[in-house]
Structure formats: C-alpha cells, structure tokens
C-alpha positions in Angstrom: 2.3 -70.6 71.2 2.9 -68.7 68.0 4.4 -65.2 68.4 1.5 -63.5 66.6 -0.7 -64.3 69.6 1.6 -62.2 71.8 1.3 -59.1 69.5 0.9 -55.8 71.4 0.1 -52.5 69.8 3.1 -50.2 70.1 2.6 -47.4 72.6 1.8 -44.1 71.1 2.6 -41.2 73.4 0.3 -38.9 71.5 -2.7 -41.1 72.3 -4.8 -40.5 75.5 -2.7 -37.5 76.4 -4.3 -35.4 79.1 -7.4 -37.5 79.2 -8.7 -37.8 75.6 -10.0 -41.2 76.4 -12.4 -39.6 78.9 -13.5 -37.1 76.2 -12.0 -34.2 78.1 -9.9 -31.6 76.2 -6.2 -31.6 76.9 -5.0 -28.3 78.3 -1.3 -27.9 79.2 -0.8 -27.2 82.9 1.3 -24.1 82.2 -1.7 -22.5 80.4 -4.2 -22.5 83.3 -4.3 -22.4 87.0 -7.0 -23.7 89.3 -8.3 -21.2 91.8 -8.1 -22.8 95.3 -11.3 -20.9 96.4 -13.8 -21.1 93.6 -12.1 -24.2 92.0 -12.4 -22.7 88.5 -9.7 -23.0 85.9 -8.2 -19.6 84.9 -6.0 -18.9 82.0 -2.5 -18.0 83.2 -2.4 -15.0 80.9 -5.7 -13.7 82.2 -4.5 -14.2 85.8 -1.4 -12.2 85.1 -3.3 -9.4 83.3 -5.5 -9.2 86.4 -2.6 -8.8 88.9 -2.8 -12.5 89.8 -6.3 -12.1 91.2 -9.0 -14.6 90.2 -11.5 -12.8 87.9 -14.3 -15.1 89.1 -14.1 -14.9 92.9 -11.5 -12.2 93.6 -9.1 -14.5 95.4 -5.7 -12.8 95.6 -3.0 -15.4 94.8 0.3 -15.1 96.6 3.0 -13.4 94.5 6.8 -13.2 94.7 8.4 -10.1 96.0 9.8 -9.1 92.6 6.4 -9.3 91.1 5.0 -7.1 93.9 7.7 -4.5 93.3 7.0 -4.5 89.6 3.3 -4.0 90.2 3.9 -1.2 92.7 7.0 0.8 91.7 7.2 3.0 88.6 9.0 1.3 85.8 12.8 1.5 86.2 12.6 3.4 89.5 13.4 0.7 92.0 17.0 0.7 93.4 17.7 -2.2 95.7 19.6 -1.9 99.0 21.7 -4.5 100.8 21.1 -7.2 98.1 24.1 -9.3 99.1 23.1 -9.8 102.7 22.1 -13.4 103.6 21.6 -15.5 106.7 24.1 -17.8 108.3 23.7 -20.6 110.9 24.7 -18.5 113.9 23.5 -21.0 116.6 24.4 -24.2 114.8 20.8 -25.4 114.2 20.8 -28.8 112.5 20.5 -28.7 108.7 19.9 -25.0 108.6 22.5 -24.4 106.0 20.8 -26.9 103.7 17.4 -25.2 104.3 18.9 -21.8 103.4 20.4 -23.2 100.2 17.1 -24.7 99.2 15.3 -21.4 99.9 17.8 -19.4 97.9 17.4 -21.8 94.9 13.6 -22.0 95.0 13.1 -18.2 95.5 16.0 -16.9 93.6 16.6 -14.5 96.5 19.2 -14.2 99.3 16.8 -13.4 102.0 13.1 -13.2 102.9 12.8 -9.5 102.3 13.8 -7.1 99.5 14.4 -3.5 100.4 15.2 -0.4 98.4 14.0 3.0 97.1 11.4 3.5 94.5 8.9 5.9 93.0 5.2 5.3 93.2 3.3 7.5 90.7 6.3 9.8 90.9 6.4 9.8 94.8 9.8 8.7 96.1 9.7 6.2 99.0 11.6 3.5 100.7 10.0 0.1 100.1 10.4 -3.3 101.7 8.7 -6.4 100.4 8.7 -9.7 102.2 8.8 -12.9 100.2 6.7 -16.0 101.0 8.8 -18.1 98.6 11.8 -17.8 101.0 11.1 -19.9 104.1 7.5 -18.5 104.1 8.8 -15.0 104.7 10.1 -16.0 108.2 12.0 -13.2 110.0 15.7 -13.9 110.8 18.5 -11.6 111.9 19.2 -10.5 108.3 15.5 -9.8 107.6 15.4 -7.6 110.7 18.7 -5.9 109.8 17.6 -5.1 106.3 14.3 -3.7 107.5 16.0 -1.7 110.2 18.5 -0.2 107.7 15.6 0.7 105.4 14.0 2.7 108.2 17.3 4.4 109.1 17.9 5.4 105.4 14.3 6.7 105.2 14.8 8.7 108.4 18.1 10.2 107.3 16.6 11.2 103.9 13.1 12.2 105.1 11.3 9.6 103.1 8.2 7.6 103.8 8.4 3.8 104.3 6.1 1.2 102.8 6.4 -2.4 103.9 4.5 -5.3 102.3 4.4 -8.0 104.9 4.0 -11.8 104.4 5.4 -14.1 107.0 5.0 -17.2 109.1 6.7 -15.4 112.0 10.1 -15.4 113.6 12.6 -18.0 112.3 13.0 -20.8 114.8 16.4 -21.8 113.3 17.9 -18.6 114.7 16.4 -18.9 118.2 16.4 -15.8 120.4 18.3 -13.8 117.8 15.3 -13.9 115.5 13.0 -12.7 118.3 15.3 -9.8 119.0 14.4 -8.4 115.6 11.0 -7.6 116.9 12.4 -4.9 119.2 15.1 -3.9 116.7 12.7 -3.1 113.9 10.2 -1.5 116.3 12.9 0.8 117.6 13.8 1.9 114.0 10.1 2.5 113.2 9.8 4.6 116.3 12.8 6.8 115.4 11.3 7.2 111.9 7.9 8.2 113.5 9.6 10.7 115.8 11.0 12.4 112.7 7.4 13.1 111.6 7.6 10.7 108.7 5.0 8.5 107.2 5.0 4.7 107.6 2.5 2.5 105.7 2.1 -1.3 106.1 0.4 -3.5 103.6 -0.6 -6.8 105.1 -0.8 -9.8 102.7 -1.6 -13.4 103.1 -0.4 -14.6 105.6 1.0 -12.1 108.1 1.5 -13.9 111.4 3.7 -14.5 114.4 6.5 -12.1 115.4 6.1 -9.9 112.3 2.5 -9.2 113.3 3.6 -8.5 116.8 6.1 -5.9 115.7 6.5 -3.7 112.6 3.6 -5.1 110.7 1.0 -3.5 113.0 3.0 -0.3 113.8 2.3 1.6 110.6 0.7 5.0 110.8 -1.7 3.6 108.2 -2.4 -0.2 108.0 -3.8 -1.6 104.7 -4.5 -5.1 103.8 -5.3 -7.2 100.7 -8.7 -8.9 100.7 -9.1 -12.2 102.7 -5.5 -12.0 104.0 -4.9 -14.1 107.1 -3.6 -11.8 109.8 -2.8 -12.9 113.4 -0.2 -13.9 116.0 -1.0 -17.4 117.0 -3.1 -19.9 115.0 -6.8 -20.3 115.5 -6.4 -23.8 117.0 -3.9 -22.6 119.6 -6.1 -19.7 120.6 -9.2 -22.0 120.9 -7.3 -24.4 123.1 -6.0 -21.6 125.3 -9.2 -19.7 125.9 -11.5 -22.8 125.5 -13.9 -21.0 123.3 -15.0 -21.3 119.7 -13.7 -18.5 117.5 -16.0 -16.4 115.2 -16.3 -17.2 111.5 -13.5 -15.7 109.4 -11.6 -14.9 112.5 -8.2 -13.3 111.6 -9.3 -12.4 108.1 -8.6 -8.9 106.8 -12.3 -8.1 106.7 -12.8 -9.2 110.3 -9.9 -7.1 111.5 -11.2 -4.1 109.6 -14.6 -4.5 111.3 -12.9 -4.6 114.7 -10.7 -1.5 114.0 -7.3 -3.3 113.8 -6.6 -2.1 110.2 -7.6 1.0 108.3 -8.7 -0.4 104.9 -8.9 -3.4 102.7 -7.6 -2.5 99.3 -7.8 -4.5 96.0 -4.4 -5.3 94.5 -5.3 -3.4 91.3 -5.9 -0.3 93.3 -2.9 -0.6 95.7 -0.5 1.5 93.7 -2.7 4.6 93.3 -3.9 4.3 96.9 -0.3 4.4 98.2 0.5 7.3 96.0 -2.5 9.2 97.2 -1.7 8.6 100.8 1.9 9.8 100.4 0.7 13.0 98.6 -1.8 13.7 101.4 0.9 13.3 104.0 3.2 15.7 102.1 0.4 18.3 101.9 -0.3 18.1 105.6 3.4 18.4 106.4 3.8 21.5 104.2 0.8 23.1 105.9 2.2 22.4 109.3 5.5 24.0 108.4 3.7 27.1 107.1 1.6 27.4 110.2 4.7 27.4 112.4 
C-alpha cells in the first residue's frame, strides 16, 4: 500500500487543550479553585482576597499555619519560638522516619504546630497555630512540648495565649508518648489560668481526637470558624457505640454553639479584630480588679 494512504496529521499540542473540542473555555487550573461545597469555580485571586473563604457559599477553606499567622498577626510582629524542634522515631514505629520526611517536605515545616509571640491590633500575645499540612495536625511529643513551652513563656511574661487548633488527634506513631501530651499541655494551661491570664482557643476544621480532649476545649473563651468539624471520635464510631442515629450536622461548630460547648462562631475576616477586642476587654477587667483591691 502506498505511503500516502498512511498519512497522519501531526499532533498539535495547542489543539483541543483544556477541552476546546467540547466548546468549553480553557482555564488554567492555577487560576481557579472548585469549591467542595457549592461546586462553583472561584478565581484563586478572589479567594485569596476573601481570606480563602468561598464568596458564594461562605465555605472556609483550610489554610496553612503561616497563612493563618499572616492573617492574624500585625505585619512584622511575629517572632517564632522553638522553630528547630522536630519529632524523632522514639518507639521505632515502622516507616515513621519516612513519613516525617514527607510531612516536612510537603508542609515546609518541622512540626505540626508553629508557636511564637505576636501583636494583634497592637496587643501582644503568645500564639500557637496548628498545621493540617503536617500529618493532619496530629499531636506528637514535640507538638505537646512546643505548646507547653508557649504556655510557660506566656505565664512568665504575663501574656495571653491564643491557639488555633486543627488536628486529627494524637499521633499513633508515638504511642503512649503522644497521649501523655494531653495531660502535659493541660497542666501548662492550668498554671497559666492560675496566674489570672487569658487563654483563647480558635477551633478550625477539623479539630478532633486528643487535641479536642485536652487544650482545645480548655480555653477561657472558645471560638470557632463556621462549619468546622469538632469532636473526639468520629460519627460512625459513636453511632456504633450508642446504637443511635446522630442528629444532622452533629459535631459542626454551629451544633456545638447551640449546645453551649463553644462561645461563638466567628467569620475568618472578623477573627483578628474579635481576638484584639477580647484581649482588650480582659486587660480592662484586670486593671479594674487591681484597683478595687
């Protein structure tokens, strides 16, 4: 058969890119993000301008710890503490070193929490922000140590503490050592409270497991972002244990607010000014108490 019968049109990479053949416009993926709740496509720039909150349905996207600090702290005021601390495989759990290396690379952080001092609308505070990008914010020995040291620094320097929580719970790769951090962090929070100092927790999606069962729910004031999942065990585990169907939106921030487990659900765009206002109110009350004595 002559060669001209085997002629094939050369492939052109510019043709049919992104679905032109289906008469759909091509939009580079980095320019837009699909909201997992309302399924609408949102421009990445619009999402960032709106504090990574969907402008159409108010879904609060998960954000990295550094982004959270940037949104919350006054520009240039954050000073990190214990940045070099990182976990090791203390009990010889299989492949834990590999998992830690992967978490460090993917998150760009040494651990699942960042701690330090910062100013929020001019109010100095100790701040700790957990990071879902590092092993889903799981709590290991170093996580507990960093949070404990943050409390101790705040107590010694008479500063309030603000912790943004996001966690899948205690880190199973560290066994009982990770569970011990529940008591350790709670003890540090108690000493801070005994000194008459303010502790605010901000629960973000998701806050579960041992973190919920310890310092996350021990704040003097407990705030949450909208629709955040908050709980200890998962809904399926609870239903199988109590053999009952759980209510709709069980473990959502709004459900917990209705039942009195948290104090307020705050929009991300309002979080900074809300925290500053609470710190100022606490300072005013403290001064009035001193004067009355």
